[in-house]
C-alpha positions in Angstrom: 121.0 164.3 257.9 121.8 167.4 255.9 124.8 168.3 253.7 125.6 171.9 253.0 128.5 173.3 251.1 130.0 176.8 251.3 132.7 178.5 249.3 134.9 181.0 251.0 135.0 184.3 248.8 135.4 187.0 251.3 135.2 187.5 255.0 131.8 189.4 254.8 130.2 186.9 252.5 131.4 184.0 254.6 130.1 185.4 257.8 126.6 185.8 256.1 126.7 182.1 255.0 127.8 181.0 258.5 124.9 182.8 260.0 122.4 180.8 257.7 124.2 177.5 258.6 124.3 178.2 262.3 120.5 179.0 262.2 119.9 175.7 260.4 122.0 173.8 262.9 120.7 175.3 266.0 117.0 175.6 265.2 116.5 172.0 263.9 118.1 170.2 266.8 120.9 168.3 265.1 123.0 166.1 267.3 126.4 166.8 265.8 128.2 168.6 263.0 131.3 167.7 260.9 133.3 170.1 258.8 135.6 169.2 255.9 137.7 172.0 254.3 139.3 171.4 250.9 141.6 174.1 249.9 143.3 174.7 246.6 144.8 177.9 248.0 148.2 177.5 249.6 147.5 180.2 252.2 148.2 179.3 255.7 146.7 182.4 257.3 143.5 182.0 255.3 142.9 178.2 256.0 143.6 178.7 259.7 141.3 181.6 259.8 138.5 179.7 258.2 139.1 176.7 260.4 139.0 178.7 263.6 135.9 180.7 262.6 134.1 177.3 262.1 135.4 176.0 265.4 134.5 179.0 267.4 131.1 179.7 265.9 129.8 176.1 266.3 131.8 175.4 269.5 133.3 172.2 268.0 136.7 170.7 267.3 135.2 168.6 264.5 136.9 170.6 261.8 139.5 169.0 259.5 141.0 170.2 256.2 143.3 169.2 253.5 145.2 170.9 250.8 143.5 169.9 247.5 144.4 169.2 243.9 140.9 170.3 242.9 137.8 171.1 244.9 134.5 169.4 244.0 131.2 171.4 244.8 127.8 170.2 243.6 129.4 167.6 241.4 131.6 170.1 239.6 135.2 171.1 239.7 135.1 174.7 241.0 137.6 177.4 240.4 140.6 177.0 242.8 139.5 178.2 246.2 138.4 177.1 249.6 135.5 174.8 249.9 133.6 173.9 253.1 131.5 170.8 253.5 129.1 170.9 256.5 127.5 167.6 257.5 124.7 167.8 260.1 123.6 164.6 261.8 120.4 164.0 263.6 121.4 160.8 265.4 124.7 159.6 264.3 127.9 159.8 266.4 130.6 161.3 264.4 133.9 161.8 266.0 137.3 163.2 264.8 140.5 161.7 266.2 143.9 163.1 265.7 147.3 161.3 265.5 150.2 163.7 265.5 153.9 162.9 264.8 152.7 159.9 262.8 156.0 159.3 260.9 157.6 156.3 262.3 154.6 155.3 264.3 152.4 154.1 261.5 152.0 150.5 262.8 151.2 151.6 266.3 148.7 154.2 265.1 147.1 151.5 262.9 146.6 149.5 266.0 145.1 152.4 267.9 142.7 153.0 265.0 141.6 149.4 265.0 140.9 149.4 268.7 138.9 152.6 268.3 136.8 151.1 265.5 136.2 147.9 267.4 135.3 149.6 270.6 132.9 152.2 269.1 129.3 151.0 269.3 127.6 150.8 265.9 130.8 151.9 264.1 130.0 151.8 260.4 132.9 153.6 258.7 136.4 155.1 259.2 137.6 158.1 257.2 141.3 158.9 256.9 142.9 162.1 255.7 146.6 161.8 255.2 149.3 164.4 254.6 150.6 163.3 251.2 152.4 160.1 250.5 155.5 160.4 252.7 154.1 158.1 255.4 154.7 154.3 255.5 151.0 153.7 255.0 151.4 150.0 254.2 152.1 149.3 257.9 149.3 151.6 258.9 146.8 149.9 256.6 147.8 146.4 257.5 146.9 146.9 261.2 143.6 148.8 260.3 142.7 145.8 258.2 142.3 143.8 261.4 139.2 145.8 262.5 135.7 144.4 262.2 135.0 143.4 258.6 131.7 145.2 258.4 133.4 148.6 258.9 134.0 150.4 255.7 137.1 152.5 255.3 137.8 155.4 252.9 139.9 158.5 252.6 142.4 160.5 250.6 145.9 162.0 250.5 146.6 165.7 250.6 148.4 167.4 247.7 148.3 170.6 245.8 147.1 171.4 242.2 150.7 171.3 240.8 152.6 168.1 240.6 155.8 169.9 241.1 154.5 171.3 244.4 155.9 170.0 247.7 152.9 171.1 249.6 151.2 168.0 251.3 149.5 169.0 254.4 146.3 168.6 256.4 145.0 171.2 258.9 142.5 172.2 261.5 141.9 175.2 263.7 145.2 174.7 265.6 147.7 174.5 262.6 149.0 172.9 259.5 150.6 169.4 259.7 152.7 167.3 257.4 152.8 164.4 259.6 149.3 164.3 261.3 146.6 161.7 260.5 143.0 162.7 260.8 140.4 159.9 261.5 136.7 160.2 261.5 134.5 157.6 263.0 130.9 157.4 261.7 128.7 155.4 264.0 125.1 155.0 264.8 122.4 152.3 264.7 120.4 154.4 262.3 123.4 155.5 260.2 124.0 154.0 256.8 126.9 154.4 254.4 127.9 153.0 251.0 131.5 153.2 249.8 132.9 152.1 246.5 135.5 153.0 243.8 135.2 153.3 240.1 138.3 152.9 237.9 138.0 151.8 234.2 141.7 151.8 233.2 142.7 148.8 231.0 146.0 147.0 230.9 148.4 147.1 227.9 150.5 144.2 226.8 151.8 141.4 229.1 152.7 141.6 232.8 156.2 142.4 234.2 157.4 141.1 237.5 158.5 143.5 240.2 161.9 142.3 241.1 163.0 145.1 243.5 161.0 147.6 245.3 161.1 149.8 248.4 157.6 151.0 249.5 156.7 153.5 246.7 160.0 153.2 245.0 159.8 150.7 241.9 163.5 149.9 241.4 163.5 147.0 238.9 161.1 144.9 236.8 162.2 141.7 235.3 165.6 142.6 236.8 165.9 145.6 234.7 165.7 149.4 235.7 162.0 150.2 236.1 162.3 153.3 233.8 162.6 150.9 230.8 158.9 150.3 231.1 158.4 153.8 229.6 161.7 154.3 227.6 161.4 150.9 225.7 157.7 150.3 225.4 156.3 153.9 225.3 159.2 155.9 223.9 159.0 158.2 226.9 162.3 159.6 227.9 163.4 160.3 231.5 163.6 164.1 231.0 161.8 167.1 232.6 158.5 166.1 231.0 158.6 162.5 232.2 155.9 162.8 234.9 153.5 164.6 232.7 153.8 162.2 229.8 153.5 159.1 232.0 150.3 160.3 233.6 148.5 159.0 230.5 150.0 155.5 231.0 150.0 154.7 234.7 151.0 151.2 236.1 148.6 148.7 237.4 149.8 146.3 240.1 148.1 143.0 241.1 147.8 142.2 244.8 145.7 139.3 246.1 143.4 139.6 243.0 142.9 143.3 243.5 144.1 145.8 240.8 146.0 148.8 242.2 146.7 151.7 239.8 149.9 153.6 240.4 151.0 156.8 238.6 154.6 157.9 238.3 155.6 161.1 240.3 159.3 161.2 239.1 162.3 159.1 238.0 165.5 158.8 239.9 168.9 158.9 238.1 169.3 155.1 238.4 166.0 154.5 236.7 163.9 153.9 239.8 160.3 155.1 239.5 158.9 157.1 242.4 155.2 156.1 242.5 152.2 157.5 244.2 151.5 154.3 246.2 153.6 151.4 247.4 154.5 148.2 245.4 156.0 145.0 246.7 158.5 142.5 245.2 156.8 139.6 243.3 153.8 141.6 242.1 152.8 141.5 238.5 152.7 145.0 237.0 151.2 146.3 233.7 151.3 149.5 231.7 147.8 150.7 231.3 145.6 153.4 229.6 142.4 155.2 230.3 139.5 154.0 228.2 136.7 156.6 228.2 133.9 154.1 227.5 135.0 151.7 230.2 135.5 154.5 232.8 132.0 155.7 232.0 130.6 152.2 232.3 132.3 151.8 235.8 130.8 155.1 236.9 127.4 154.2 235.6 127.5 150.9 237.6 128.2 152.8 240.7 125.4 155.3 240.0 123.0 152.5 239.8 124.0 151.5 243.4 123.7 155.1 244.5 120.2 155.4 243.1 119.1 152.4 245.1 120.8 153.6 248.3 119.1 157.0 248.1 121.7 159.0 250.1 121.3 162.4 251.8 125.0 163.3 251.4 127.8 162.3 249.1 131.6 162.8 249.2 133.7 162.3 246.1 137.4 161.7 246.4 138.9 161.6 243.0 142.5 161.3 241.9 144.2 164.3 240.4 145.5 162.1 237.5 141.8 161.4 236.8 141.2 165.1 236.6 144.2 165.5 234.2 142.9 162.7 232.1 139.5 164.1 231.5 140.7 167.8 231.1 137.8 169.8 230.0 135.3 166.9 230.5 136.1 166.4 234.1 132.7 167.1 235.3 130.8 164.5 233.2 131.6 161.6 235.6 130.8 163.7 238.8 127.7 165.8 238.0 125.3 162.7 238.1 126.1 162.3 241.8 124.7 165.7 242.7 121.3 164.6 241.3 121.2 162.0 244.2 122.3 164.3 247.0 124.4 167.3 247.8 128.0 166.4 246.7 131.4 167.8 247.8 134.9 166.5 247.8 138.4 167.0 246.4 140.9 165.6 243.9 143.5 163.7 245.8 147.1 162.4 245.6 145.9 159.0 246.4 142.7 157.3 247.7 142.0 154.8 250.5 139.4 152.0 250.3 138.8 148.7 252.0 138.5 145.7 249.7 135.1 144.1 250.1 136.3 140.6 249.4 139.2 140.2 251.9 138.9 143.2 254.2 142.3 144.7 253.3 142.6 148.4 253.5 144.7 149.5 250.4 146.1 152.6 248.8 144.8 153.4 245.3 145.5 155.9 242.6 143.3 157.2 239.6 140.1 156.1 241.3 136.9 157.9 241.9 135.8 157.2 245.5 132.1 157.8 246.1 130.9 157.9 249.7 127.1 157.9 250.1 125.5 158.6 253.5 122.1 158.8 255.0 120.3 158.5 258.4 117.2 156.2 258.6 115.6 154.2 255.8 115.6 155.3 252.2 113.1 158.0 251.5 110.2 156.8 249.2 109.9 158.1 245.7 110.5 157.4 242.1 113.8 155.5 241.4 116.5 157.9 240.3 117.8 157.4 236.8 121.4 158.3 237.1 124.0 157.9 234.3 127.0 159.8 232.8 126.1 161.8 229.8 129.1 161.2 227.6 127.6 162.6 224.4 129.9 165.5 224.8 132.8 163.2 223.9 132.8 164.2 220.2 135.6 165.0 217.7 139.0 164.0 219.0 137.6 162.4 222.1 135.3 160.2 220.0 138.2 159.1 218.1 140.0 158.3 221.3 137.0 156.1 222.3 137.3 154.1 219.1 141.1 153.7 219.4 140.9 152.5 222.9 138.3 149.8 221.9 140.8 148.7 219.3 143.7 148.7 221.8 141.4 146.7 224.3 140.5 144.1 221.7 144.1 143.5 220.6 145.5 143.6 224.2 142.8 140.9 225.2 144.1 138.7 222.4 147.7 139.4 223.4 146.8 138.4 227.0 145.2 135.1 225.9 148.3 134.3 223.7 150.6 135.2 226.6 148.6 133.0 229.0 148.6 130.1 226.5 152.3 130.5 226.0 152.9 130.6 229.8 150.9 127.3 230.3 152.9 125.7 227.5 156.2 127.0 229.0 155.1 125.6 232.5 154.5 122.1 230.8 157.8 122.2 229.0 159.7 123.2 232.1 157.9 120.4 234.0 159.0 117.9 231.4 162.5 119.2 231.4 162.7 118.7 235.2 161.1 115.4 235.7 161.6 111.8 234.7 159.0 110.7 232.2 158.5 107.3 233.6 158.3 107.8 237.4 157.4 111.5 237.6 160.2 112.1 240.0 162.7 114.8 239.5 165.3 113.8 236.8 169.0 113.7 237.5 169.7 117.2 236.3 166.9 118.7 238.5 167.9 116.5 241.4 171.5 117.7 241.4 170.2 121.3 241.1 168.0 120.9 244.2 170.6 119.2 246.2 173.2 121.8 245.4 170.7 124.6 246.3 170.2 122.9 249.7 174.0 122.7 250.1 174.3 126.4 249.4 171.6 127.4 251.8 173.1 125.4 254.6 176.5 126.8 253.9 175.2 130.4 254.3 172.5 129.9 256.9 173.6 126.9 258.8 171.6 123.8 259.4 171.8 120.1 258.3 170.2 117.7 255.9 170.1 114.0 255.3 170.7 112.4 251.8 169.9 108.9 250.7 170.9 106.8 247.7 168.7 103.8 246.9 169.2 101.0 244.5 166.7 98.2 243.6 168.2 94.8 244.3 168.5 92.3 241.4 166.7 94.7 239.1 168.2 93.2 235.9 166.7 89.8 236.9 163.3 91.4 237.0 163.8 92.8 233.5 165.2 89.4 232.2 162.5 87.4 233.8 159.4 89.4 233.3 160.3 91.9 230.6 160.9 95.6 230.5 157.1 96.5 230.8 157.1 94.8 234.3 160.4 96.4 235.0 159.0 99.8 234.3 155.9 99.0 236.6 158.4 98.1 239.3 160.2 101.5 239.0 157.0 103.4 239.2 155.7 101.4 242.1 159.0 102.0 244.0 158.7 105.7 243.3 155.2 105.7 244.7 156.3 104.2 248.0 159.0 106.8 248.3 156.7 109.7 247.6 154.2 108.4 250.2 157.0 108.1 252.7 158.0 111.7 252.2 154.5 113.3 252.7 154.5 115.8 255.4 158.3 116.4 255.3 158.8 120.0 254.3 161.3 120.4 251.4 162.0 116.7 251.0 161.9 115.1 247.6 162.9 111.9 245.7 164.7 112.0 242.3 165.7 109.3 239.8 169.5 109.2 239.7 169.6 106.8 236.7 168.4 103.3 235.9 167.1 101.7 239.1 169.1 104.2 241.4 167.3 107.1 243.3 168.3 110.1 245.5 166.2 111.2 248.5 166.8 114.6 250.2 165.7 115.1 253.8 166.1 118.6 255.0 167.0 119.2 258.7 167.7 115.4 259.2 170.8 114.4 261.2 172.7 111.2 260.5 170.6 109.1 262.9 167.3 110.4 261.6 168.3 109.9 258.0 169.4 106.2 258.8 166.1 105.5 260.6 164.0 106.9 257.7 166.0 104.8 255.2 165.6 101.6 257.2 161.8 102.2 257.5 161.7 102.9 253.8 163.6 99.7 253.1 161.1 97.6 255.2 158.1 99.4 253.5 159.3 98.6 250.0 160.2 95.0 250.9 156.5 94.5 252.2 154.9 96.0 249.1 153.5 93.8 246.4 154.7 95.0 243.1 152.5 92.8 240.9 154.0 90.3 238.7 157.5 90.9 240.1 156.1 90.0 243.5 158.2 91.6 246.4 161.5 93.2 245.9 164.2 94.6 248.2 166.3 97.7 248.0 169.8 98.7 249.4 170.5 102.1 250.7 173.3 104.4 251.7 172.6 107.2 254.1 174.5 110.3 255.2 174.0 113.8 256.8 175.8 117.0 255.8 176.1 120.4 257.3 177.8 123.8 256.5 181.3 122.2 256.7 180.6 119.5 254.3 182.0 119.3 250.7 179.4 118.2 248.2 181.8 116.0 246.1 182.9 114.2 249.2 179.3 113.7 250.4 178.3 112.1 247.0 181.4 109.9 247.1 180.8 108.7 250.7 177.1 108.1 249.9 178.0 106.0 246.8 180.5 103.9 248.8 177.8 103.3 251.5 175.3 102.1 248.9 177.8 99.6 247.5 178.7 98.5 251.0 175.0 97.8 251.6 174.9 95.7 248.4 178.1 93.8 249.2 176.8 93.0 252.6 174.0 90.9 251.1 171.5 93.6 249.9 168.2 94.6 251.6 170.1 96.8 254.1 171.2 100.3 254.9 174.7 101.5 255.6 175.5 104.8 257.2 178.3 106.7 255.6 
């Protein structure tokens, strides 16, 4: 395998470089060639001309391109221009697939991609080039996630150098597209690839809960307008400088244990944040900041893996926000990769990666994706010693390093305090909701849960059973054996009720007061509730409760639906219980 990069400067120079590349390709018997074009120049005529020249000269349709927020050649950000990456393969099968008119078909395309991946012999990786962030990629990625777990997935989103630019397109020799998805399959028994991401951003403060979201629109957090994250906590106003100022403090969302960075593109009049990446309701989300020392450490860890892998080619797909963060130091984290293998890539508007732990394909921001490839076994030689030289971070940058360490230390302490407080609050809430003796829901919580069930049935239909249980002659137990035995009797009765409810979804028992209990049975009709109550009565009467021996209980049972009135249900249930006691106890009366 060989990786050669070209930069388009003029037609004459480009033709000469193509001649040399063609000579290399044709004389050494390569099996296939793949071209990536990364263009920071928004010139339709130019990018189409370059694409067509490559396609015609090499008689191939394996030419794909993307508009770029920064072109990476030999591990450095080059002056804005047109960069061509040529990958020459000796044995690998590398194929470009095109999915036009993708908007609205994301789920179906995801299924097709999954089928292609699973049916391609020795498929090792999938690459996706996407036209900006306007597609519903969540549906796309969910389907691709179903492909074989050993297949790696990577890619990037198209977007220009300016955040105010509306240019988000991919292209090939046939045209420019705002709704085309390019897929590259990398396959071969002797083909090897290593894909990973480097982040390094740290969270600030405590988490917020996403309470309303729509794809990449973050509408509310903790039931407040999302913009308050920046207005209240960072003193960043929603004005014309909002996007630029929030770049330094992106958001980090938690999804299935994975941390997804999201930077803000703009803010809508109602306080909704438009993010470069989707979020979902229920996520925890944090403000975060870039810590140079941690970023360098993450990249160094990846470089150690790269040095062991010994690649022949490397692609770097790095977020445009990352470029803005580093400013004049942007090259320090990219240059070491060039020491391992010829390196090319682009600064993206979002990155694609497959989580190694659960196989989910996810959309990322502010990450450095490094894709290392080779054919055959690693070539022998001395181990490469690759690391980021951050000695250039002096002066103000050095001060930032120290400040970020301080912020990290105080944030860590804050997180611990928040976690401890959350645990204590959970314990207090549990105490507030449950009876201290039996562990069942107390009367307040019982009434709350029964009311919620009533409201749900009222709006959605359905039915539920409700039981009221009273221990027969409980006063005699207390008077004869003492309150300690009485307490043990209540606990043992509660245990029998809990065992009887196992496996019944949504069912629970609550202590109503003294020796009275309530049992809710979702989806039970009147006959089912009565049958359950009668079986429970028998189970309790056969249970040895220690010093008190065997006791009996009386029950009232009822079923309610959307037409029922809660006060009437409670009254009828209470009347049924007393009818059971008046009838001689140890019985069930249906209301």
